[in-house]
N, C-alpha and C positions, 0 to 999 in steps of 0.2 A: 287339803279341804278349808276351805277358809271357815273358821265360826263365826257365827252370827245369828240374827234372827230372819225367819223366812215367812214371807205371808204370799198363798199361794191361793188365787182365786179358780173356783171349781169350773163355772163355764154353766152352770146351772141342769146338768144331767142327774143331778144328784139333790138329795134333801139339805145337805151342807151348802152355804154359798160360798164360805173361805173357810182356811187351814191355815193355823199360823202354828210355829215351831222353830225350835232352836237346836241349834249344831254346835256341839263343842266337843272337840278332839275325834271328832267323826262319829259322836254318838247323838241319838237324837232325844230331846227332852221337852218338857213342856207343850205339848200338843194341846192344841184347842180347836175345836171345831165351833164353828158357827153356825146353826140349824143340826139338822139331822136327828137322828132317833138317838136320843140321850142314853139309853143304854149300849147301843151298839159304838158310838163314838166315844163314849167315855171308857170302854171297855176296852177298846184299840189303844187309846191313847194310855192307859197304865201298864197294860202289854207292852207296848212299843217303846214305854220310857226307859232312856237308859242303853238301849239295844244299839249296836252297829248301824248308821244308817243304811249299809249295803244289807243286810240282813233284814231291816222292816223290807225293803222294796223288796227281795226274793220270795219273804213268806207272804205280803200282800198283793203283789201286783198281779191282776187279773182275778182278783175277788170277784165275783159275780153279783148285782143286786138287780136292777132294773136300769133299761135306757142304756146295756150294753156296758157298766160300771158301777161303780158302790164309793160310798163313803171310805173305806178302807183302800183301795184301787186307787181312788183320787189322791190321797197320801203317798201310796209307793210313788205315783206319777210327779206328786211335787217336790221329794226328797230326790226323785231321779235328773229329774230338772235343775238342782240344785247342783249334785254331782257331777253331772256333764257339764255345768258352767264355772264350774270351779275345779277342770282338769288341769 
């Protein structure tokens, strides 16, 4: 997997409009949500920081909130997209 800084637009189905994060040696760092519920998004950011990318996807993919998705689920989708693009 390629190290780098990534930005993901959520598509408007959740309160956060964008998620930025870094991947370094397969681990997720510096997660920043633009918008969203501050407590939820900061909690997710702190908990996921330093975790292997695949583990973040496994833990957060499918977490519901409204409109069939959630900010944690959108983070999982963003990371999964990066993983698939860098196979």
